[in-house]
N, C-alpha and C positions, 0 to 999 in steps of 0.2 A: 129503489129497485135493485135486485140482485144482478150483478153484471153477467152478461151472456158469454161466459168463457168456460173452457173445459174444466177448470178448477172447481166449478160450482154445479156440475151436472150430475155428480154422484147423488142419487135420490136421498140417501140417508143424511146428507149434509144440507140439502135445500131447506128442509123443514125447520131445523134449529136456527139456520141462518135467517130465514124469514121471520121467525119469532123474535130473534135478537133485534133485527133492524126495524121491523114494522111495529112490534109491540113495545119495545123498550126505548129505541133510540131514533126512530124515524123523525126527521124534521127538527132534531134538537141541535144539530150542527156542533157536535162534540169533536174537538180537534184531535182525533185519534183514528188510527187504522187498526182493524182487527186482523191478525194473521192466524189462519186456521191450521189445524193439525196437518192438513195435506199441503200447506204452503200457500193456499189461496189467501188473497188480501182484500178486505172490504173497508173502504174509507168511509168514515162517518161524517167527514167534513171535506170541503174543497182543499183545505190546507192542514192536513194532519201534522201535529207537533211531535207525536211519538207513536210507536207501534206497541200494541198489546198482543202478545203471543199466546194463543191457546195451545198448549203443548199436548193436551189430552182432551178426551171428551168430557171428563169431569171438570176440566177448566172451562170448556165451552158452556157446560151446564151452569157453572157459577156465573158466567157473564150473562146468561139468559135471565137470571133472577138474582141480581147482585146485592150483597150487603158488604159494608166495608170490612167487617170481621171475616166474612167468607172469602173475599178477595185477598185479604192478607194471608189467610190460611192456604189458599190455593197457590199464592206466590211462594210461601215457605216450602210447600210440597212440590214445587216446580210444575204444577199443573198450568200455571200462568207465569209469564215473565213480561218485562217491559223494557223498552229502549230508553236511553237517557237517564237523567237523575231522578231520585225519589221525590224531590220537592215538587216538580211539575206533575209527576205521576199521581201524587196524593190529591192535588186539585182536580185532576181529571177523573180520578176514582170517585170523588164526591159527586161530580157531575153525572157519572154513570149511574150512581145509586139514587140520586135525588134527595129528598128531604131526610134529615136525620132527627130522630126522636130520642129522648132520654128518659129513663125511668128506672125501675127496679130490674134486677137480673131475671132472665128467663129461668125456667125450671132447671134446665141442664146446667146453666151457669151457676145457679144457686147450689145445686148438688155438688158441682166441682169445687165451688168455694167452700162448702161445708166440709168436704173431705180434706181439703188443704188446711183448713183451720183445725181439724182434728189431729193433724200431724204436729210433731214438735216444731216450734218456731225455727229451730236450727235448720231443719230440712228445707223449709220455704226460703230462708235467707240464702242458704248455700246453693239452692237451685239458681238464684239470680246472680249472686256475687262471686261464687267460686267457679267461674267460667275459666278465666285465665288472666292473671295480672298482665301478661304481655299483650293480650287482646285489648284490655281496657286502655293500656298505655298507647295504643295505636291512635286513639281518637279523643282521649281526655287531655287536659292541659298538663303542663310539666309537673304539677303537684298532685295530679290524679284526684281532682275534686269532682265528685260525681253528684252534683246538685246544681241548682240554678245559680248562674253567675250574676254579677251586678254591674251593668254597663252605665258608666257616667257620660259617655259620649258615643256617637256613631263610629268613631275611629278606634275605639278600644278593641284590643285583641282579646282572645279568649283567656290567655294567661293573665293579662292585666285585669280583666273583669272578674276572674276568680279570686285574684289577690284582693281586689276591692271588696268582694263579698265577705271574705274572711275578716277584713278590718271592720266592715259594716256591722257584722255580728258582734265582734269584740267591743266596739264602741257602744252599741245598744245595751249590752250587758254591763257596761262600765267596769270592765275587768281591771283589777288593780294588783300590783305586786303582792305576792304572798297568799292571795286568795285561793281557795280550793275550787277548781273548775271541773265539771263533769260533762263529757260529750257522749250522749246516748246514740249509739250507731255511728261510730267515729270514722267509718270508711277506711281510706288509706292514710288517715292521720293528719291531713293538712291543717285542720282547725286546731287540734291540741298542740301540734308542733309550733304553729304560728302564735298561738296564745301564750305559750311558754316563752318563746324567744322574744316576741315584741311587747308583751304585757306583763311578763314576770310572774305568771300564775303557776300554781302546782296543778298540772292537768292530768286527768284520768279519762281514758277513752275505753268504751266497751263495744264489742262487736261479736256477732255470731258466725262471721266468715273466717274460716281458717286461713285463707289466702290473705285477707286483709290483716289479720292478726300478725302473721309472719312478716308481712311487709312493714307494718308499723313498728314492730319490735326491732327489726333491723335498722330502720331509720332512726329510732331513738338512740341506739348505740352509735351509729355513724355520726350523729350530731352532738354526741356527748351530753345528752339530756336525761340520763338515767336517774339523776337525783331529783328531777322536776316533772318528768312525764312517765306515766304508766299506761300500758294497754292490757286489757283483760279480755279473754274469750268468755263472755258472760251475757246471759239474758238480763234485760233490765228488771224483770220480775225477781231475779235472784240477787239484786243489789242489797248488801247488808244495811240495815236501817240504823245501826248505831253510828255510822259515819255520815256526817252531814256536809253539804256543799254550799258555798256562797253563791255560786252561779251555775246554771245548767243550760246546755244547748242540746237540741234534738233537730238535726238537719237532714232531711231526706230519708228519715227512718219512719216517720209517723204513718206513712201510707201502708206499712206492714201491720199496723196495730189491729185494725178492724174496729168498726163502730161499736160492737158489743163489748169490746175490751177497753173503751175509753175510761170507765171508772177505775179499772186496775192500773191503767197507764198513768192517768193524771194523779190518782191516789198515791202511787209509788213515788212519783216526782215530788209531790207535796211532802211526803214523809221523809225524803232524803235531802230536802232543801231547808236551809237555815231560815228562821224568821227574818223577814226583811230582805230575803234573797230574791234573785231574778231568774226567770227562765225564758229562753227564746225557742219557740216551737215553729219550725220552718217546714211546711208540708203542703202537698197538693190538695186542692179542694175541688168539689164539683160546683158548677155555676147554675145548677137547677135545684131549687128547693125540693127536698124529699127524694131526689134521685140518688141512687147508689152505684149506677153503672152507666157508662157511655152506651148509646144506642147503636143500632145497625150491626149488632154482634161484636162490636169492638171490645166490650168488657170481657166477654167470654174468651176471645182470642188472647187478650193480655193475661187472663187468669190461667189459661192452659199453657201458654208458651213462655211467659215472661215473669209475672209477679204472682205466683200462687199464694192465695190467702190475703192478697192486698185488697184494700177497700178505701174509697174516699167519700166524703160527705160535704155538704155545703158548709162554708165557714161559720155560719150561724150555729150549726150543730156542734162544731168544734169549740166555739166560745162557750156554748152551753155546758159542754163537758168540763171545760176548765173551771167555770164558775161553780159547778156542782161540787167540785173538790176544793173549794176555797181559794182558788188562784184568781187574782184580780187582774183584769186586762188593763194594760197601760197604753199599748200602741199596737196598731194593726197596719201592715203595709202589704199591698198587693204587688206582686212581681210577675204578673202574667206575661207581659211583653218581653221581660228579661228572660223568662224561661223559653219562650219561642225562639229567641235569638240564640240562646245557649244550645238548644237542641239542634237547630240548623247548623251551627258550628260543628257539633258532633257528627251529624249526618255527612257534612262535606268532608270531614277528616276521615271518617270511616270509608266513604266511597273512594277517597284518594288513596287509601291503603287497602283496597278491596282484596288484592291478591295475597298480601301478607295476612290479612284477617282470615281468609279462607284456609290458608295453610295452618293457621294457629287453631282454629275452632271448627273447621269443616264448612261445607257449603250451606247446609241447612241452618246451622246456628248463625252464620253470617247473615243469611236472609232474614231470620227472626229479628236480629238486632237492627238490621237496616230498615225494615218496614216498621218495627216498633218505634225506633227513634224518630223516623220521618212522620209516622202517624201521630206521635205525641206532639211533635212540633206543630203539625197541622191543627191538632185539637186545641192547643194553647193559642195559636194564631186566630182561630175561628171563635174563640171565647167559650168553647165547651167546657174547658177546665181552667182553673186559676191556681195560684200558689200564694200563700200568705206567710209572712213572718209575724207571729203573734208574740209580743213581749208582755209577760205577765209576772206578777210578784206574789209572795206569801207575806201578807201583812204581819206587822208586829202585834204583840198582845194588846196594845192600846189602839190598834186599828190603823196606825200610820204605815205608810209604805214609801220610804224615802227615795225620791228620784227627782231630777231636775224639772223645773216648771215648764220648760219648752223643749222642743226637739233639736235645738241647735247643736247640742253635744253629739248627736248622731252623725252629723254631716260635716264636722270639721275635717279639713284636709291635712 
């Protein structure tokens, strides 16, 4: 029942309140209290754990018929806000919404995705990565690795887990001194710098982000690696095919490719890889066969605010794309739980540096990243998304693909 207090006697507030409480939330004992635009408070449980503030009528309308994507959008626009940390808020948001279904994008989401794919890849990449190096530095590890870490134990710090991830990739690829190594979408350069320093390779990194390029170029000079490490501001499609590489990695870039571009992506990789060479493709996948978007409006929110032009598919579709271009699967490792932990580390660090983040990028962009990172962590924790490291190779002319008979080499300490 609606409490009999002056805060709820305004006729225009009684109807939406009754709709929210009786139609959506009555009897569900959700541990939250709704704080209305006029300051009135309605507890949906005897012991609310956090408050959700409806700042505007638009926010109240979103609560009356919620979807996760709509709730996230309302938070970014400050139509809604919440007390406490984002981790608990995401669990409660799912309880407010109820069941989550997954499938193909809606018409509006498909239209937005099509428009973004029509843009030059550089525009999509720069929308996401050219925010501010200082902003990313507030919540990433000391090497600024923006991809799933690798936790060997519960006690591992984020810095330690990211260092372990870099080594894990290098070991899987069996990097050796003097080899030519390519990192497609090299980020802030952690992998190419580590591979050159620890494994003696000649490393090339490519990125479409000007901020990342400038950072990596400066780091190469600082570390005295100009003779062994090169960074280029280059689209993978523009890689010259007369230069071949022994080993290739693509870490956290694959999500930008788009399912319809798999043939171009894997075809380019095959053409610049030496026979007998290895590739590690590290990317997010969907956990529902045939699905291309997270449900409850999440996919459209991510497309609009965070990853324009991005798209994920089930890992079986990725493996099919690799095989279609003659790349043979050697090993597949799921890192879903590792990414959930990584993302919660990022959320905690961002929230701990909230004021500095707001000063750097503004309130709205801070809210976008806070809710995006927390929502992603929740999605991986719930099993809606996964992430795979797929190790593949380009067989020699006689069909052989040299690699160890067991996985032991991947896990040596």
